[in-house]
One Martini backbone bead per residue (centre of mass of N, CA, C, O) as a GRO file, in nm:
protein
  502
    1MET     BB    1  -8.238  15.023  16.831
    2SER     BB    2  -8.522  14.964  16.607
    3LEU     BB    3  -8.827  14.792  16.607
    4ARG     BB    4  -9.077  14.660  16.403
    5LEU     BB    5  -9.389  14.562  16.477
    6ALA     BB    6  -9.614  14.336  16.439
    7ARG     BB    7  -9.946  14.284  16.388
    8GLY     BB    8 -10.220  14.154  16.580
    9LEU     BB    9 -10.439  13.968  16.749
   10LYS     BB   10 -10.667  13.934  16.996
   11ILE     BB   11 -10.568  13.658  17.200
   12ALA     BB   12 -10.651  13.569  17.502
   13VAL     BB   13 -10.717  13.831  17.652
   14PRO     BB   14 -10.769  13.926  17.949
   15LEU     BB   15 -11.038  14.022  18.157
   16ALA     BB   16 -11.007  14.267  18.398
   17VAL     BB   17 -11.197  14.269  18.657
   18GLY     BB   18 -11.196  14.593  18.818
   19LEU     BB   19 -11.019  14.723  18.569
   20VAL     BB   20 -11.200  14.629  18.319
   21GLY     BB   21 -11.417  14.782  18.035
   22SER     BB   22 -11.407  14.652  17.768
   23GLY     BB   23 -11.496  14.525  17.441
   24LEU     BB   24 -11.497  14.209  17.516
   25LEU     BB   25 -11.717  14.301  17.735
   26ALA     BB   26 -12.035  14.355  17.832
   27LEU     BB   27 -12.133  14.548  18.099
   28VAL     BB   28 -12.393  14.495  18.354
   29VAL     BB   29 -12.557  14.675  18.586
   30VAL     BB   30 -12.684  14.534  18.884
   31GLY     BB   31 -12.973  14.555  19.111
   32ASN     BB   32 -13.145  14.660  19.377
   33ALA     BB   33 -13.374  14.903  19.353
   34ASP     BB   34 -13.428  14.935  19.668
   35ALA     BB   35 -13.132  14.865  19.807
   36GLY     BB   36 -12.924  14.850  19.608
   37PRO     BB   37 -12.634  14.767  19.562
   38ALA     BB   38 -12.434  14.537  19.713
   39CYS     BB   39 -12.176  14.716  19.745
   40GLU     BB   40 -12.322  14.920  19.962
   41VAL     BB   41 -12.341  14.666  20.192
   42ALA     BB   42 -12.043  14.621  20.188
   43THR     BB   43 -11.722  14.508  20.326
   44ALA     BB   44 -11.412  14.522  20.295
   45ALA     BB   45 -11.159  14.333  20.353
   46ALA     BB   46 -10.935  14.292  20.602
   47PRO     BB   47 -10.616  14.268  20.667
   48ASP     BB   48 -10.413  13.974  20.805
   49PHE     BB   49 -10.065  13.958  20.864
   50GLU     BB   50 -10.038  13.769  21.122
   51SER     BB   51 -10.095  13.550  20.964
   52ALA     BB   52 -10.044  13.297  20.775
   53PRO     BB   53  -9.961  13.236  20.464
   54PHE     BB   54 -10.201  13.062  20.314
   55ALA     BB   55 -10.417  12.956  20.556
   56PHE     BB   56 -10.569  12.799  20.306
   57ASP     BB   57 -10.800  12.709  20.047
   58PRO     BB   58 -10.788  12.830  19.742
   59GLU     BB   59 -11.002  12.676  19.590
   60ALA     BB   60 -11.236  12.713  19.788
   61ARG     BB   61 -11.229  13.025  19.785
   62ALA     BB   62 -11.283  13.063  19.481
   63GLN     BB   63 -11.551  12.905  19.479
   64ALA     BB   64 -11.698  13.088  19.676
   65PHE     BB   65 -11.695  13.342  19.502
   66VAL     BB   66 -11.856  13.225  19.269
   67GLN     BB   67 -12.103  13.113  19.425
   68ALA     BB   68 -12.206  13.381  19.529
   69MET     BB   69 -12.277  13.491  19.245
   70ALA     BB   70 -12.466  13.260  19.162
   71ASP     BB   71 -12.652  13.332  19.435
   72ASP     BB   72 -12.668  13.650  19.455
   73ASP     BB   73 -12.422  13.707  19.675
   74PHE     BB   74 -12.256  13.995  19.653
   75ALA     BB   75 -12.180  14.079  19.937
   76THR     BB   76 -11.986  13.843  19.981
   77ALA     BB   77 -11.802  13.898  19.734
   78TYR     BB   78 -11.717  14.189  19.815
   79ASP     BB   79 -11.594  14.100  20.099
   80MET     BB   80 -11.336  13.953  19.939
   81LEU     BB   81 -11.198  14.203  19.863
   82ALA     BB   82 -10.890  14.368  19.751
   83LEU     BB   83 -10.917  14.682  19.685
   84GLU     BB   84 -10.614  14.793  19.657
   85GLN     BB   85 -10.546  14.576  19.421
   86LEU     BB   86 -10.780  14.693  19.215
   87GLY     BB   87 -10.772  15.009  19.201
   88ARG     BB   88 -10.981  15.097  19.418
   89THR     BB   89 -11.215  15.294  19.633
   90GLU     BB   90 -11.472  15.126  19.550
   91LEU     BB   91 -11.668  14.859  19.525
   92CYS     BB   92 -11.854  14.939  19.275
   93GLU     BB   93 -11.615  14.946  19.070
   94ALA     BB   94 -11.599  14.625  19.033
   95ASP     BB   95 -11.861  14.498  18.913
   96LEU     BB   96 -11.974  14.195  18.970
   97GLU     BB   97 -12.249  14.185  18.830
   98GLY     BB   98 -12.128  14.235  18.543
   99PHE     BB   99 -11.937  14.005  18.532
  100TRP     BB  100 -12.149  13.779  18.568
  101ARG     BB  101 -12.335  13.853  18.332
  102GLY     BB  102 -12.121  13.805  18.115
  103ILE     BB  103 -12.071  13.502  18.164
  104THR     BB  104 -12.412  13.425  18.171
  105ALA     BB  105 -12.487  13.475  17.897
  106ASP     BB  106 -12.743  13.255  17.796
  107HIS     BB  107 -12.604  13.093  18.070
  108PRO     BB  108 -12.722  13.102  18.394
  109ALA     BB  109 -12.668  12.802  18.466
  110LEU     BB  110 -12.494  12.641  18.720
  111ILE     BB  111 -12.340  12.331  18.733
  112ALA     BB  112 -12.010  12.366  18.759
  113ILE     BB  113 -11.704  12.358  18.958
  114GLU     BB  114 -11.357  12.356  18.841
  115ARG     BB  115 -11.052  12.285  18.819
  116PHE     BB  116 -10.822  12.339  18.542
  117SER     BB  117 -10.546  12.393  18.693
  118PRO     BB  118 -10.283  12.436  18.841
  119LEU     BB  119 -10.144  12.578  19.080
  120ALA     BB  120 -10.007  12.923  19.125
  121TYR     BB  121  -9.721  13.101  19.223
  122GLU     BB  122  -9.694  13.463  19.238
  123ALA     BB  123  -9.431  13.626  19.361
  124ALA     BB  124  -9.452  13.926  19.263
  125SER     BB  125  -9.764  13.942  19.378
  126ASP     BB  126  -9.846  13.740  19.606
  127HIS     BB  127 -10.004  13.502  19.447
  128VAL     BB  128 -10.270  13.272  19.403
  129ARG     BB  129 -10.362  13.078  19.122
  130VAL     BB  130 -10.697  13.020  19.002
  131VAL     BB  131 -10.852  12.798  18.761
  132LEU     BB  132 -11.183  12.798  18.642
  133ARG     BB  133 -11.442  12.580  18.543
  134LEU     BB  134 -11.757  12.667  18.399
  135SER     BB  135 -12.066  12.515  18.393
  136LEU     BB  136 -12.322  12.600  18.156
  137ASN     BB  137 -12.684  12.640  18.131
  138GLY     BB  138 -12.958  12.700  17.922
  139ASN     BB  139 -13.221  12.689  18.114
  140GLY     BB  140 -13.205  12.364  18.132
  141GLN     BB  141 -13.124  12.246  17.882
  142SER     BB  142 -12.956  12.091  17.678
  143GLN     BB  143 -12.633  11.987  17.645
  144GLU     BB  144 -12.579  12.161  17.380
  145SER     BB  145 -12.587  12.442  17.562
  146THR     BB  146 -12.332  12.417  17.678
  147ARG     BB  147 -12.092  12.614  17.869
  148ASP     BB  148 -11.760  12.744  17.902
  149ALA     BB  149 -11.596  12.907  18.172
  150TYR     BB  150 -11.306  13.113  18.242
  151VAL     BB  151 -11.152  13.168  18.562
  152SER     BB  152 -10.929  13.400  18.713
  153ILE     BB  153 -10.788  13.375  19.052
  154ASN     BB  154 -10.641  13.590  19.293
  155LEU     BB  155 -10.475  13.537  19.598
  156THR     BB  156 -10.402  13.639  19.898
  157PRO     BB  157 -10.244  13.560  20.196
  158ASP     BB  158 -10.551  13.634  20.339
  159GLY     BB  159 -10.787  13.549  20.111
  160ARG     BB  160 -10.814  13.754  19.907
  161ILE     BB  161 -10.917  13.935  19.625
  162GLY     BB  162 -10.668  14.058  19.384
  163TRP     BB  163 -10.782  13.904  19.122
  164PHE     BB  164 -10.997  13.899  18.819
  165SER     BB  165 -11.068  13.692  18.523
  166TYR     BB  166 -11.192  13.664  18.186
  167MET     BB  167 -11.063  13.454  17.964
  168ALA     BB  168 -11.314  13.262  17.843
  169VAL     BB  169 -11.551  13.164  17.595
  170LEU     BB  170 -11.665  12.825  17.526
  171ALA     BB  171 -11.846  12.660  17.280
  172ASP     BB  172 -11.908  12.329  17.249
  173LEU     BB  173 -11.603  12.167  17.299
  174GLY     BB  174 -11.559  11.994  17.526
  175PRO     BB  175 -11.293  11.850  17.573
  176ALA     BB  176 -10.983  11.884  17.606
  177PRO     BB  177 -10.728  11.888  17.427
  178GLU     BB  178 -10.466  11.738  17.328
  179SER     BB  179 -10.094  11.712  17.345
  180PRO     BB  180  -9.909  11.693  17.096
  181SER     BB  181  -9.652  11.633  16.936
  182PRO     BB  182  -9.449  11.754  16.732
  183PRO     BB  183  -9.403  11.698  16.396
  184TYR     BB  184  -9.069  11.729  16.413
  185ALA     BB  185  -9.075  11.493  16.598
  186ARG     BB  186  -8.874  11.191  16.652
  187PRO     BB  187  -8.930  10.933  16.861
  188SER     BB  188  -8.691  10.734  16.748
  189SER     BB  189  -8.451  10.962  16.831
  190PHE     BB  190  -8.557  10.926  17.142
  191GLU     BB  191  -8.552  10.942  17.504
  192GLU     BB  192  -8.757  10.918  17.809
  193SER     BB  193  -8.720  11.031  18.157
  194GLN     BB  194  -8.734  11.024  18.498
  195VAL     BB  195  -8.633  11.272  18.744
  196THR     BB  196  -8.465  11.394  19.027
  197ILE     BB  197  -8.482  11.713  19.184
  198GLY     BB  198  -8.328  11.761  19.446
  199GLN     BB  199  -8.455  11.809  19.782
  200ALA     BB  200  -8.595  11.769  20.060
  201PRO     BB  201  -8.900  11.944  20.013
  202TRP     BB  202  -8.793  12.010  19.687
  203GLU     BB  203  -8.879  11.795  19.506
  204LEU     BB  204  -8.847  11.725  19.152
  205ILE     BB  205  -8.993  11.644  18.847
  206GLY     BB  206  -8.821  11.528  18.563
  207THR     BB  207  -8.732  11.545  18.202
  208LEU     BB  208  -8.542  11.330  18.013
  209THR     BB  209  -8.384  11.402  17.699
  210VAL     BB  210  -8.234  11.162  17.470
  211PRO     BB  211  -8.062  11.070  17.228
  212MET     BB  212  -7.980  10.838  17.025
  213GLY     BB  213  -7.704  10.685  17.136
  214PRO     BB  214  -7.383  10.726  17.282
  215GLY     BB  215  -7.237  10.976  17.247
  216PRO     BB  216  -7.189  11.269  17.368
  217PHE     BB  217  -7.427  11.521  17.452
  218PRO     BB  218  -7.553  11.802  17.434
  219ALA     BB  219  -7.716  12.020  17.690
  220VAL     BB  220  -8.034  12.135  17.829
  221VAL     BB  221  -8.175  12.355  18.049
  222ILE     BB  222  -8.524  12.403  18.107
  223LEU     BB  223  -8.705  12.712  18.155
  224GLY     BB  224  -9.015  12.781  18.219
  225ALA     BB  225  -9.320  12.969  18.196
  226ASN     BB  226  -9.487  12.906  18.460
  227GLY     BB  227  -9.547  12.609  18.383
  228ASP     BB  228  -9.651  12.657  18.109
  229PHE     BB  229  -9.898  12.820  18.216
  230ALA     BB  230 -10.015  12.602  18.416
  231ARG     BB  231 -10.174  12.438  18.208
  232GLU     BB  232 -10.395  12.637  18.041
  233THR     BB  233 -10.295  12.490  17.790
  234PRO     BB  234 -10.214  12.251  17.542
  235ASN     BB  235  -9.943  12.371  17.546
  236ARG     BB  236  -9.573  12.262  17.512
  237TRP     BB  237  -9.299  12.430  17.511
  238ASP     BB  238  -9.083  12.243  17.649
  239ARG     BB  239  -9.146  11.983  17.485
  240ASP     BB  240  -9.085  12.090  17.205
  241LEU     BB  241  -8.790  12.156  17.256
  242ALA     BB  242  -8.689  11.885  17.355
  243GLN     BB  243  -8.778  11.707  17.105
  244GLY     BB  244  -8.656  11.886  16.884
  245LEU     BB  245  -8.359  11.880  16.985
  246ALA     BB  246  -8.323  11.570  16.990
  247THR     BB  247  -8.354  11.538  16.681
  248HIS     BB  248  -8.073  11.734  16.677
  249GLY     BB  249  -7.874  11.617  16.927
  250VAL     BB  250  -8.020  11.736  17.197
  251ALA     BB  251  -8.027  11.748  17.525
  252SER     BB  252  -8.260  11.740  17.817
  253LEU     BB  253  -8.404  11.933  18.100
  254ARG     BB  254  -8.724  11.930  18.253
  255PHE     BB  255  -8.944  12.151  18.465
  256ASN     BB  256  -9.132  12.237  18.732
  257GLU     BB  257  -9.155  12.469  18.933
  258ARG     BB  258  -9.232  12.517  19.260
  259SER     BB  259  -9.472  12.730  19.206
  260VAL     BB  260  -9.628  12.471  19.086
  261ALA     BB  261  -9.557  12.187  19.201
  262LEU     BB  262  -9.533  12.363  19.502
  263ALA     BB  263  -9.725  12.609  19.556
  264LEU     BB  264  -9.818  12.615  19.859
  265ALA     BB  265  -9.539  12.575  19.988
  266ALA     BB  266  -9.419  12.828  19.869
  267ALA     BB  267  -9.632  13.041  19.967
  268ARG     BB  268  -9.579  12.959  20.288
  269GLN     BB  269  -9.342  13.106  20.301
  270PRO     BB  270  -9.198  13.362  20.461
  271THR     BB  271  -8.991  13.348  20.223
  272PHE     BB  272  -8.961  13.454  19.864
  273THR     BB  273  -8.742  13.411  19.599
  274VAL     BB  274  -8.571  13.365  19.309
  275ALA     BB  275  -8.417  13.130  19.427
  276GLU     BB  276  -8.675  12.952  19.485
  277GLU     BB  277  -8.809  12.982  19.205
  278TYR     BB  278  -8.518  12.904  19.027
  279VAL     BB  279  -8.212  12.883  19.101
  280ASP     BB  280  -8.179  12.628  19.273
  281ASP     BB  281  -8.313  12.431  19.063
  282ALA     BB  282  -8.130  12.485  18.828
  283LEU     BB  283  -7.866  12.393  18.966
  284ALA     BB  284  -7.967  12.102  19.017
  285ALA     BB  285  -8.019  12.034  18.712
  286ILE     BB  286  -7.733  12.070  18.616
  287LYS     BB  287  -7.613  11.852  18.794
  288GLN     BB  288  -7.788  11.619  18.688
  289LEU     BB  289  -7.696  11.642  18.384
  290ARG     BB  290  -7.390  11.587  18.431
  291LEU     BB  291  -7.464  11.279  18.535
  292SER     BB  292  -7.570  11.191  18.270
  293PRO     BB  293  -7.586  10.967  18.049
  294ARG     BB  294  -7.474  11.080  17.731
  295VAL     BB  295  -7.361  11.345  17.861
  296ASP     BB  296  -7.187  11.640  17.823
  297PRO     BB  297  -7.046  11.812  18.095
  298ALA     BB  298  -6.901  12.044  17.894
  299ARG     BB  299  -7.213  12.083  17.745
  300ILE     BB  300  -7.391  12.311  17.913
  301TYR     BB  301  -7.709  12.459  17.902
  302LEU     BB  302  -7.922  12.756  17.926
  303LEU     BB  303  -8.285  12.777  17.914
  304GLY     BB  304  -8.522  13.065  17.879
  305ALA     BB  305  -8.849  13.197  17.938
  306SER     BB  306  -8.924  13.488  18.013
  307ILE     BB  307  -8.930  13.501  18.345
  308ALA     BB  308  -8.711  13.279  18.363
  309SER     BB  309  -8.487  13.449  18.220
  310PHE     BB  310  -8.451  13.650  18.448
  311ALA     BB  311  -8.274  13.430  18.632
  312MET     BB  312  -8.016  13.338  18.462
  313PRO     BB  313  -7.787  13.526  18.552
  314ARG     BB  314  -7.785  13.417  18.838
  315VAL     BB  315  -7.709  13.133  18.767
  316ALA     BB  316  -7.448  13.197  18.598
  317SER     BB  317  -7.297  13.331  18.840
  318LEU     BB  318  -7.292  13.032  19.001
  319ASP     BB  319  -7.232  12.889  18.702
  320GLN     BB  320  -6.936  12.915  18.497
  321GLU     BB  321  -6.963  12.629  18.323
  322LEU     BB  322  -7.136  12.732  18.134
  323VAL     BB  323  -7.150  12.745  17.762
  324GLY     BB  324  -7.457  12.859  17.753
  325LEU     BB  325  -7.718  13.108  17.663
  326ILE     BB  326  -8.085  13.096  17.624
  327PHE     BB  327  -8.308  13.352  17.516
  328VAL     BB  328  -8.665  13.366  17.543
  329SER     BB  329  -8.834  13.626  17.564
  330PRO     BB  330  -8.703  13.828  17.759
  331SER     BB  331  -8.688  13.985  18.046
  332GLY     BB  332  -8.671  14.325  18.168
  333GLY     BB  333  -8.556  14.499  18.402
  334HIS     BB  334  -8.787  14.544  18.630
  335VAL     BB  335  -9.020  14.338  18.769
  336TRP     BB  336  -9.245  14.562  18.844
  337ASP     BB  337  -9.289  14.651  18.524
  338SER     BB  338  -9.416  14.416  18.363
  339PRO     BB  339  -9.730  14.436  18.386
  340TRP     BB  340  -9.773  14.715  18.241
  341ARG     BB  341  -9.615  14.647  17.980
  342ILE     BB  342  -9.786  14.407  17.891
  343GLN     BB  343 -10.061  14.553  17.886
  344GLN     BB  344  -9.965  14.766  17.678
  345GLU     BB  345  -9.906  14.557  17.452
  346GLN     BB  346 -10.193  14.435  17.432
  347ALA     BB  347 -10.341  14.710  17.365
  348LYS     BB  348 -10.197  14.747  17.070
  349VAL     BB  349 -10.305  14.533  16.868
  350ASP     BB  350 -10.576  14.698  16.757
  351ARG     BB  351 -10.509  15.019  16.771
  352ASN     BB  352 -10.704  15.034  17.044
  353VAL     BB  353 -10.693  15.216  17.324
  354THR     BB  354 -10.877  15.201  17.582
  355GLU     BB  355 -10.993  15.331  17.870
  356GLY     BB  356 -10.972  15.066  18.030
  357GLU     BB  357 -10.676  15.006  17.953
  358LYS     BB  358 -10.556  15.266  18.063
  359ARG     BB  359 -10.636  15.208  18.357
  360VAL     BB  360 -10.480  14.962  18.404
  361ILE     BB  361 -10.198  15.080  18.346
  362GLU     BB  362 -10.209  15.293  18.572
  363VAL     BB  363 -10.242  15.100  18.810
  364LEU     BB  364  -9.979  14.935  18.753
  365LYS     BB  365  -9.787  15.174  18.767
  366ALA     BB  366  -9.851  15.256  19.060
  367ARG     BB  367  -9.763  14.988  19.181
  368ALA     BB  368  -9.470  14.995  19.078
  369ALA     BB  369  -9.395  15.252  19.225
  370ALA     BB  370  -9.446  15.151  19.511
  371ILE     BB  371  -9.248  14.915  19.505
  372GLU     BB  372  -8.994  15.084  19.438
  373ALA     BB  373  -9.008  15.258  19.696
  374ILE     BB  374  -8.970  15.023  19.890
  375ALA     BB  375  -8.701  14.902  19.763
  376THR     BB  376  -8.556  15.207  19.809
  377GLY     BB  377  -8.678  15.323  20.103
  378ASP     BB  378  -8.963  15.521  20.037
  379GLY     BB  379  -9.169  15.294  20.165
  380SER     BB  380  -9.470  15.103  20.234
  381ALA     BB  381  -9.617  14.775  20.260
  382ASP     BB  382  -9.894  14.801  20.393
  383SER     BB  383 -10.073  14.922  20.151
  384LEU     BB  384 -10.027  14.661  19.953
  385GLY     BB  385 -10.040  14.356  20.075
  386VAL     BB  386  -9.732  14.254  20.069
  387ARG     BB  387  -9.454  14.074  20.033
  388ILE     BB  388  -9.134  14.233  19.974
  389GLY     BB  389  -8.880  14.040  19.948
  390TYR     BB  390  -8.869  13.984  19.641
  391HIS     BB  391  -8.804  14.289  19.563
  392LEU     BB  392  -8.562  14.349  19.743
  393ASP     BB  393  -8.376  14.135  19.598
  394LEU     BB  394  -8.430  14.310  19.303
  395ALA     BB  395  -8.352  14.618  19.320
  396ASP     BB  396  -8.049  14.578  19.158
  397TYR     BB  397  -8.195  14.411  18.920
  398GLN     BB  398  -8.093  14.359  18.573
  399PRO     BB  399  -8.042  14.105  18.352
  400GLU     BB  400  -7.894  14.257  18.112
  401ASN     BB  401  -7.662  14.373  18.293
  402VAL     BB  402  -7.550  14.101  18.403
  403ALA     BB  403  -7.503  13.955  18.125
  404ARG     BB  404  -7.277  14.141  18.007
  405TYR     BB  405  -7.050  13.988  18.227
  406LEU     BB  406  -7.063  13.719  18.118
  407PRO     BB  407  -6.880  13.447  17.984
  408ALA     BB  408  -7.103  13.335  17.829
  409PRO     BB  409  -7.253  13.262  17.563
  410MET     BB  410  -7.525  13.410  17.354
  411LEU     BB  411  -7.883  13.371  17.295
  412VAL     BB  412  -8.128  13.597  17.137
  413ILE     BB  413  -8.493  13.564  17.121
  414PHE     BB  414  -8.767  13.689  16.916
  415GLY     BB  415  -9.080  13.806  16.871
  416ASP     BB  416  -9.270  14.068  16.676
  417ARG     BB  417  -9.546  14.025  16.802
  418VAL     BB  418  -9.790  14.179  16.925
  419GLY     BB  419  -9.894  14.113  17.295
  420VAL     BB  420  -9.641  14.071  17.520
  421THR     BB  421  -9.358  14.163  17.436
  422PRO     BB  422  -9.185  14.421  17.506
  423ILE     BB  423  -8.988  14.632  17.324
  424GLU     BB  424  -8.809  14.716  17.568
  425ASP     BB  425  -8.682  14.441  17.610
  426ALA     BB  426  -8.543  14.395  17.346
  427GLU     BB  427  -8.376  14.660  17.348
  428ALA     BB  428  -8.221  14.601  17.610
  429TRP     BB  429  -8.075  14.342  17.516
  430LEU     BB  430  -7.946  14.442  17.257
  431GLY     BB  431  -7.800  14.692  17.389
  432SER     BB  432  -7.624  14.521  17.593
  433LEU     BB  433  -7.506  14.275  17.375
  434ARG     BB  434  -7.407  14.375  17.077
  435TRP     BB  435  -7.087  14.408  17.143
  436ARG     BB  436  -7.077  14.101  17.145
  437ARG     BB  437  -6.931  13.837  16.969
  438ASP     BB  438  -7.086  13.602  17.157
  439ALA     BB  439  -7.356  13.729  17.044
  440ALA     BB  440  -7.677  13.621  16.951
  441PHE     BB  441  -7.947  13.698  16.704
  442ARG     BB  442  -8.319  13.693  16.684
  443VAL     BB  443  -8.600  13.784  16.478
  444TYR     BB  444  -8.939  13.674  16.449
  445LYS     BB  445  -9.170  13.683  16.218
  446GLY     BB  446  -9.489  13.662  16.348
  447ARG     BB  447  -9.415  13.607  16.649
  448VAL     BB  448  -9.465  13.501  16.964
  449HIS     BB  449  -9.464  13.434  17.268
  450GLY     BB  450  -9.246  13.153  17.259
  451LEU     BB  451  -9.256  13.097  16.938
  452PHE     BB  452  -9.518  13.051  16.810
  453ASP     BB  453  -9.705  12.915  16.553
  454VAL     BB  454 -10.000  13.131  16.457
  455ARG     BB  455 -10.105  13.154  16.159
  456GLN     BB  456 -10.354  12.928  16.206
  457ALA     BB  457 -10.475  13.065  16.439
  458SER     BB  458 -10.774  13.080  16.646
  459PRO     BB  459 -11.026  13.156  16.803
  460PRO     BB  460 -10.985  13.001  17.085
  461ALA     BB  461 -10.669  12.995  17.236
  462LEU     BB  462 -10.709  12.806  17.487
  463ARG     BB  463 -10.756  12.553  17.264
  464SER     BB  464 -10.522  12.602  17.084
  465VAL     BB  465 -10.301  12.419  16.889
  466GLY     BB  466  -9.947  12.442  16.926
  467HIS     BB  467  -9.602  12.532  16.816
  468VAL     BB  468  -9.301  12.558  16.805
  469ASP     BB  469  -9.106  12.673  16.583
  470GLU     BB  470  -8.887  12.495  16.388
  471GLU     BB  471  -8.684  12.719  16.330
  472VAL     BB  472  -8.601  12.754  16.625
  473ILE     BB  473  -8.479  12.474  16.667
  474ILE     BB  474  -8.266  12.484  16.443
  475ASP     BB  475  -8.114  12.737  16.552
  476ILE     BB  476  -8.030  12.631  16.830
  477ALA     BB  477  -7.876  12.387  16.734
  478ALA     BB  478  -7.675  12.543  16.559
  479TRP     BB  479  -7.552  12.717  16.787
  480ILE     BB  480  -7.449  12.486  16.959
  481GLU     BB  481  -7.261  12.385  16.707
  482GLY     BB  482  -7.138  12.678  16.585
  483GLY     BB  483  -7.305  12.757  16.286
  484TRP     BB  484  -7.476  13.007  16.420
  485PRO     BB  485  -7.424  13.287  16.300
  486HIS     BB  486  -7.231  13.498  16.064
  487LYS     BB  487  -7.361  13.757  16.074
  488SER     BB  488  -7.355  14.089  16.132
  489CYS     BB  489  -7.470  14.341  16.305
  490GLY     BB  490  -7.676  14.623  16.196
  491GLU     BB  491  -7.931  14.628  16.068
  492ALA     BB  492  -8.244  14.531  16.142
  493ASP     BB  493  -8.256  14.294  15.934
  494ALA     BB  494  -8.035  14.118  16.061
  495TYR     BB  495  -8.212  14.011  16.297
  496TYR     BB  496  -8.410  13.838  16.102
  497GLU     BB  497  -8.153  13.648  16.007
  498GLY     BB  498  -7.928  13.658  16.191
  499CYS     BB  499  -7.674  13.760  16.441
  500ARG     BB  500  -7.369  13.917  16.539
  501GLY     BB  501  -7.189  14.083  16.741
  502GLY     BB  502  -6.938  14.365  16.757
   0.00000   0.00000   0.00000
């Protein structure tokens, strides 16, 4: 089948500097007219993979990179780059001067640098992500002229800068907004408590949400998308689902995966695979949920969004007592293809794919091809500068193909708004499972990745408070109770109404 996707606005799409020179930010190259640009006198850092991975303080390293630019010490900043990971052949192509001038336009004075969100280990890229908030003041003027800039910096295992992006510039917004519970959640209808998942040294703190009453209630283990985006927005996707479902009589257990909750410890492991990233902790959470009072141990479901859903078929293969799987905007295909396909999807939003965006896509495609070659035994990891074990473990794994043969019933839901979820992922999942009578599907019109209702949202999305659409909560609860949907899938419109395969 083929779905026609709704078009949306480009909201909070990162500007990947060193890769992108798009219309989101005008970059101005500056340098010393006598000595030439700083990039011409710097030497890109050489990798040293003999040392232990991430044997440094990522936050301090990221701050040093930003501080060097703030001090006009661009030679030092250039010297920190992992050039091969930025898709460049020469340092000058990264244009750090232009990147910095874009951030500090009209507010050149840097007041403070602070970490904005928890560290996150991105296993697929073998990077630790640090998001910094920069407080800028316009020429030392009054506090009213202060502006915050948000910069995301990814560090390689040997401390080099493997990616950096200008996430948003937000003027005069003050403190970050609080994250309220969704309006459809009724606090009087459920209670929440903390539980410990797993064993030392990988103990995680989870939140158990149980409806009021004697039960026993059906229950869901919720796997969020990279720690709910590592708390980089005020939105709490997993919290909305948990409290919304509890209002409809479904218990849940949610937690941050170890790549966020224990990011540095995870990153410093000699090997790190999807088992350590999601599978082991998901199995521990399922076990914990089965032992919880007022939870029906025979009615445990697994729910995952985005990249977390990628691991769900692995989990379900190891625990075949699960009675259902719920995939929200699931990733499909090979894991190494996701970055370029997501970038390609983002570029489509305004119907104008710029030359800068095309270049990013081509760089990411080339990187995916190199990883695939290594994973299939036809290449060397030395030139990529990453530990390849994560990808070798997934060389023969495509989640939609594994899910096809699992015994548990499945619900697969997507939003159709262009911007994050590649249409290829949706079509792969629908094509793989639509022959199954116990597979249910729905596509939500005008909804984005994670199925947030963003009809009223406006830039800057980094601070925009939103919630998972209530309709999504109602549908998931109805499917768990076995009452939805009744219609068989046929034409594309049936997927928008909710339908069953077969």
